C-alpha positions in Angstrom: -19.6 10.2 2.9 -20.7 11.9 6.1 -19.8 8.9 8.2 -16.4 8.7 6.6 -15.5 12.3 7.4 -16.2 11.7 11.1 -13.6 8.9 11.2 -10.8 11.1 9.8 -8.5 13.8 11.1 -6.9 16.3 8.8 -3.1 16.1 8.1 -1.1 18.9 9.7 -0.6 22.0 7.4 3.1 22.0 8.1 3.8 18.9 6.0 2.4 20.5 2.8 5.7 21.8 1.4 5.7 24.7 -1.0 8.4 27.0 -2.5 5.7 29.6 -3.3 7.2 29.6 -6.8 4.8 29.0 -9.8 7.8 27.8 -11.9 8.7 25.1 -9.4 5.5 23.6 -8.0 5.6 20.8 -5.5 3.1 18.1 -4.6 2.3 20.2 -1.6 1.0 22.8 -4.0 -1.2 20.6 -6.1 -2.8 18.0 -3.7 -6.1 19.2 -2.2 -7.0 19.0 1.4 -9.6 20.3 3.8 -13.2 19.1 3.5 -14.3 22.5 2.1 -12.0 21.8 -1.0 -13.4 18.4 -1.8 -15.2 18.0 -5.1 -16.6 15.3 -7.4 -13.5 15.8 -9.6 -11.3 14.0 -7.1 -9.8 10.9 -8.7 -7.2 9.7 -6.1 -7.4 9.8 -2.3 -4.6 9.5 0.2 -5.5 8.0 3.6 -3.1 7.4 6.5 -3.5 4.7 9.2 -1.2 5.7 12.1 -1.4 2.3 13.8 1.1 -0.4 14.8 -0.8 -2.5 17.3 -0.7 -5.3 14.8 3.1 -5.1 14.8 3.2 -5.2 18.6 0.9 -8.2 18.7 3.3 -10.0 16.3 6.2 -9.1 18.7 7.7 -6.8 16.1 9.4 -3.5 16.7 6.8 -0.8 17.0 7.0 2.7 15.4 5.1 2.3 12.1 2.3 4.4 13.5 4.5 7.5 12.8 4.9 6.5 9.1 1.9 8.2 7.4 2.9 11.7 8.2 6.6 11.0 7.6 5.8 9.6 4.2 3.7 12.7 3.5 6.5 14.9 4.6 8.8 13.5 1.9 5.9 13.2 -0.7 4.9 16.8 -0.6 8.4 18.0 -1.4 8.6 16.2 -4.7 7.8 18.0 -8.0 5.0 16.6 -10.1 7.2 16.4 -13.2 7.9 12.9 -14.5 10.6 12.8 -17.2 9.6 10.9 -20.4 6.0 10.5 -19.4 3.2 11.6 -21.6 0.8 12.9 -18.9 1.9 14.5 -15.7 0.7 14.1 -12.1 -0.5 17.7 -12.1 -3.3 16.4 -14.4 -4.7 14.2 -11.7 -7.1 15.6 -9.0 -5.6 14.2 -5.8 -7.1 14.7 -2.3 -5.5 14.0 1.1 -8.2 12.8 3.4 -5.9 12.8 6.4 -5.5 10.0 9.0 -8.0 7.4 10.3 -8.8 8.1 13.9 -7.7 4.9 15.6 -10.2 3.0 17.7 -9.9 1.5 21.1 -8.8 -1.8 19.5 -7.1 -2.9 16.3 -10.4 -4.5 15.2 -12.2 -1.2 15.7 -9.6 0.6 13.7 -9.8 -2.0 10.9 -13.6 -1.5 10.7 -13.1 2.2 10.3 -10.5 1.6 7.6 -12.9 -0.7 5.7 -15.7 1.8 5.9 -13.5 4.7 4.6 -12.2 2.6 1.7 -15.7 1.4 0.8 -16.9 5.0 0.7 -14.0 6.2 -1.5 -14.5 3.3 -3.9 -18.3 4.0 -4.1 -17.4 7.6 -5.2 -14.9 6.3 -7.9 -11.9 7.5 -5.9 -8.7 5.3 -6.0 -7.4 5.0 -2.4 -3.7 5.1 -1.6 -3.5 3.9 2.0 -0.4 4.7 4.0 0.3 2.3 7.0 1.0 1.5 9.6 1.3 -2.2 9.9 0.6 -4.8 7.2 -2.6 -5.8 9.0 -4.4 -2.9 7.2 -4.4 -4.9 3.9 -7.2 -7.0 5.4 -9.8 -4.2 5.8 -8.5 -2.3 2.8 -9.0 -5.2 0.4 -12.4 -6.1 1.8 -13.4 -2.4 1.4 -12.2 -2.3 -2.2 -13.9 -5.5 -3.2 -17.2 -5.3 -1.2 -19.3 -5.1 -4.3 -17.0 -7.2 -6.5 -17.6 -10.8 -7.3 -13.9 -11.5 -8.0 -10.7 -9.7 -7.0 -7.0 -10.3 -7.5 -4.2 -9.3 -5.2 -0.4 -8.9 -5.4 1.6 -8.7 -2.2 5.2 -7.4 -2.6 6.8 -8.6 0.6 9.7 -10.5 2.2 7.0 -12.3 4.2 4.0 -14.2 3.0 1.8 -12.4 5.6 -0.1 -15.7 5.9 0.3 -16.4 9.6 -2.6 -17.9 11.7 -4.1 -15.6 14.3 -3.0 -16.9 17.7 -5.5 -15.9 18.9 -5.8 -12.4 17.5 -5.1 -10.8 14.1 -1.8 -9.0 13.7 0.5 -7.6 11.0 1.3 -11.1 9.7 -2.2 -12.5 9.3 -3.8 -10.2 6.7 -3.9 -12.5 3.6 -4.9 -15.6 5.5 -7.8 -13.6 7.0 -8.8 -12.5 3.5 -8.6 -15.9 2.0 -10.5 -17.4 4.9 -13.2 -14.8 5.0 -16.7 -16.1 4.2 -17.6 -15.3 0.6 -14.1 -13.9 0.1 -13.8 -11.9 -3.1 -10.2 -13.1 -3.3 -9.7 -16.7 -4.5 -6.2 -18.3 -3.9 -5.7 -18.6 -7.6 -5.9 -14.9 -7.9 -3.3 -14.2 -5.2 0.3 -13.6 -6.0 3.3 -13.1 -3.7 6.4 -11.3 -5.0 9.8 -11.1 -3.2 9.3 -13.8 -0.5 12.7 -14.7 1.0 14.2 -17.9 2.4 14.6 -18.0 6.2 11.8 -15.4 6.7 8.8 -17.7 6.3 7.4 -20.9 7.7 7.5 -24.0 5.5 3.9 -24.8 6.5 2.6 -21.4 5.4 4.4 -21.6 2.1 3.2 -25.1 1.3 -0.4 -24.3 2.3 -0.5 -21.3 0.0 0.8 -23.3 -2.9 -1.6 -26.2 -2.1 -4.5 -23.7 -2.1 -3.5 -22.5 -5.6 -1.7 -19.2 -4.8 1.5 -18.2 -6.6 4.7 -17.3 -4.9 7.6 -15.7 -6.8 10.6 -15.7 -4.5 13.3 -13.0 -4.4 15.6 -15.4 -6.2 13.1 -15.8 -9.0 12.6 -12.1 -9.3 16.4 -11.5 -9.7 16.8 -14.5 -12.1 13.8 -13.6 -14.4 13.9 -9.8 -13.9 11.1 -7.8 -12.3 9.4 -6.8 -15.6 8.7 -10.5 -16.5 7.5 -11.3 -13.0 5.1 -8.4 -13.0 3.6 -9.4 -16.3 3.1 -12.9 -15.0 1.8 -11.8 -11.7 -0.8 -9.4 -13.3 -2.0 -12.1 -15.7 -2.4 -14.6 -12.9 -4.1 -12.2 -10.5 -6.5 -10.7 -13.0 -7.2 -13.4 -15.6 -10.8 -13.7 -14.4 -10.9 -11.0 -11.7 -12.6 -7.6 -12.0 -10.2 -5.6 -9.8 -6.7 -5.8 -8.5 -5.3 -4.7 -5.1 -1.5 -4.3 -4.6 0.3 -4.2 -1.3 3.8 -2.7 -1.0 5.5 -3.8 2.1 8.8 -1.8 2.4 10.5 -4.6 4.2 10.7 -6.3 0.7 13.5 -3.9 -0.1 17.1 -4.6 0.9 18.0 -3.1 4.2 20.6 -0.7 2.9 17.9 1.0 0.8 15.1 0.7 3.4 16.5 0.5 6.9 13.4 2.1 8.5 11.0 -0.8 8.5 9.4 -3.0 11.1 11.6 -6.0 10.1 14.7 -5.2 8.1 16.7 -7.7 6.0 20.1 -7.2 4.4 18.8 -8.8 1.2 15.7 -7.9 -0.9 14.4 -6.0 -3.9 16.3 -2.9 -5.1 14.7 0.5 -4.9 14.4 0.5 -8.7 12.6 -2.8 -8.7 9.9 -1.7 -6.3 9.4 1.6 -8.1 9.0 -0.4 -11.4 6.3 -2.4 -9.6 4.6 0.8 -8.4 4.5 2.3 -11.9 3.3 -1.0 -13.4 0.5 -1.1 -10.9 -0.5 2.5 -11.6 -0.8 1.9 -15.3 -3.2 -1.0 -15.0 -6.8 0.0 -15.1 -7.8 -3.0 -12.9 -5.7 -1.6 -10.1 -8.3 0.0 -7.8 -6.2 0.6 -4.7 -2.8 0.1 -3.1 -1.3 0.2 0.4 2.2 1.0 1.5 3.1 -0.6 4.9 5.6 -1.3 7.6 7.7 1.9 7.2 9.1 2.6 10.7 10.6 6.1 11.0 11.9 5.2 14.5 14.6 3.1 12.8 15.1 5.1 9.6 18.3 6.8 8.5 18.0 10.4 7.3 14.4 9.7 6.3 15.5 7.5 3.3 12.8 4.8 3.8 10.1 7.4 4.1 11.4 9.0 0.9 11.4 5.6 -0.9 7.8 5.0 0.3 6.9 8.5 -1.0 8.5 7.6 -4.3 6.4 4.5 -4.5 3.4 6.8 -4.3 4.9 9.1 -7.0 5.6 6.3 -9.5 2.2 4.8 -8.9 0.5 8.2 -9.6 2.6 8.6 -12.7 1.2 5.3 -13.9 -2.4 6.3 -13.0 -2.0 9.6 -14.9 -0.9 7.7 -18.1 -3.7 5.0 -18.1 
């Protein structure tokens, strides 16, 4: 892991909240940090990617590079107690590896992300990757699935994230890059989109995904059939003959009143409760080997509510992992 450590900077101590009260522990009290405190017992690793060059390339509103530490700021204030859950988050050994040191280009940053994720997976650590732009799904999934013959992926997103690089990769190209990669571990038949909205995607991209064999559950279908049913179907499709699952949570999938601080906000979308159900669902499934949370943009947030929602996605996912 020596190479990996050189690519990371430790998160600031100030964001690790504590009440200094043994009867009221917070996530800031239980999550480990600092290389000297790392051990083989670590089961879950948090990594931030403070980068929004992909958003800029896609002519979006920048600011997502500030998200990893803002999500942490909210995350470390939560208590580890999950009501009505058998096992608690305090039973997990979680380590915050800090933030990836961004490179001189988006491509260099992506290579570092892939190397770090590969290293964590090789040490049986489940990565939770905090973006940053949605472009990080590309190196993350390749890192998770490097030694896997077949992977599945679920993208919870208003957008298909299936644009063509013109000419460079950006925050809208990640899943096309993955599907087009030589010897890609992700086959189109194992790729599922949840929450795609009308008037937010190109007809050509939608039809090409379907023609290749991918599955798209629109926002209307989610609300008609209910999130629980859609998640069951998505998981079955994505993992029926795949060894692992990767899940991407784009916060712009949530309606704008619940998540105003994103790179591209919409007035319609999933409810907070729906995306948190998805997070817990993903955490419970043993095939889920990694997740990312992307497109949070603190620059446009209101009272930190989007960062808190992103932090709750992490919390609900961890509650699922604890109860596998």
